[in-house]
LUMVEXLO-280375 format. One record per residue (C-alpha): x, z, y. Coordinates in steps of 0.25 Angstrom, whole numbers, padded with zeros to 4 digits, always signed. Layout:
BEGIN
XZY ...
//
This chain:
BEGIN
+0253-0002-0361 +0260-0005-0348 +0251-0005-0336 +0257-0010-0322 +0255-0018-0310 +0257-0033-0311 +0268-0039-0303 +0271-0053-0299 +0279-0055-0311 +0267-0053-0320 +0260-0065-0314 +0259-0073-0326 +0254-0062-0334 +0243-0059-0324 +0239-0074-0323 +0238-0074-0339 +0229-0061-0339 +0220-0066-0327 +0218-0079-0334 +0215-0072-0348 +0205-0063-0341 +0198-0074-0334 +0196-0081-0347 +0191-0069-0354 +0181-0065-0343 +0176-0079-0340 +0175-0083-0355 +0185-0094-0354 +0193-0100-0365 +0207-0095-0367 +0213-0108-0364 +0205-0109-0350 +0215-0114-0339 +0213-0109-0325 +0216-0119-0314 +0229-0118-0307 +0223-0115-0294 +0215-0103-0300 +0228-0098-0307 +0236-0099-0294 +0225-0090-0287 +0226-0080-0297 +0241-0080-0297 +0242-0079-0282 +0232-0067-0282 +0240-0060-0292 +0253-0062-0284 +0248-0061-0270 +0234-0054-0270 +0231-0040-0265 +0229-0035-0279 +0236-0027-0291 +0236-0031-0305 +0240-0022-0316 +0243-0026-0330 +0244-0019-0344 +0255-0024-0353 +0257-0021-0368 +0271-0022-0371 +0272-0033-0360 +0260-0040-0364 +0248-0041-0355 +0236-0032-0359 +0228-0032-0346 +0227-0032-0331 +0219-0029-0319 +0219-0032-0305 +0214-0026-0292 +0213-0034-0279 +0213-0027-0265 +0204-0031-0253 +0201-0024-0240 +0188-0025-0233 +0182-0019-0221 +0181-0004-0223 +0167+0003-0226 +0163+0017-0226 +0164+0017-0242 +0177+0009-0241 +0184+0014-0229 +0198+0007-0232 +0191-0006-0235 +0201-0007-0247 +0194-0012-0259 +0199-0018-0273 +0194-0027-0283 +0198-0025-0298 +0199-0037-0306 +0207-0044-0317 +0205-0032-0327 +0208-0038-0340 +0213-0033-0354 +0217-0042-0365 +0208-0041-0377 +0218-0035-0386 +0220-0023-0376 +0205-0020-0372 +0199-0006-0374 +0212+0001-0372 +0211+0006-0358 +0220-0005-0352 +0210-0010-0341 +0206+0004-0337 +0221+0007-0335 +0223-0006-0327 +0211-0003-0318 +0215+0011-0316 +0228+0006-0311 +0221-0003-0301 +0211+0007-0296 +0222+0017-0293 +0230+0007-0285 +0217+0003-0278 +0215+0018-0274 +0229+0019-0269 +0227+0006-0261 +0215+0013-0254 +0204+0004-0261 +0190+0011-0260 +0183+0001-0269 +0187-0007-0281 +0178-0018-0286 +0178-0027-0298 +0170-0037-0306 +0167-0032-0320 +0165-0039-0332 +0155-0033-0342 +0166-0029-0351 +0174-0023-0340 +0162-0014-0334 +0164-0002-0343 +0179-0001-0339 +0176-0002-0324 +0164+0008-0326 +0173+0018-0333 +0183+0017-0322 +0172+0020-0311 +0168+0007-0306 +0153+0005-0304 +0144-0007-0302 +0140-0010-0288 +0127-0016-0285 +0130-0020-0271 +0142-0029-0274 +0139-0044-0271 +0147-0056-0271 +0146-0071-0266 +0154-0080-0275 +0160-0090-0265 +0166-0099-0275 
//
């Protein structure tokens, strides 16, 4: 298995994996088509966003991926740099699950986040993803709140 950072040359592979993951997580049919506008936002984010995506390849075929987005907020006592990260898009194709691929990808990204000075990594976990994140030291936060502006 080859593990590496994605490059702009991987954009079609990244788009395919992201759409496959969104279909699976949202219980959409395999033939569900996302709008061109939605796809363009995803494409632009992969190419221009302050993020890193890593991929796992089995003889050149995609097995999984994971992304981390970087943000900076006003520093606090517990996060003096204000540098934070959000883990997302963690996905392993069904045939490759339970082989440690997602763990390896997440570890690559958390190491990079530490190198970049992030003092916190957040994520939104599915029920199936929780055991992985807990094993990697992530904990649930009862204080996190959101306001869905859509």
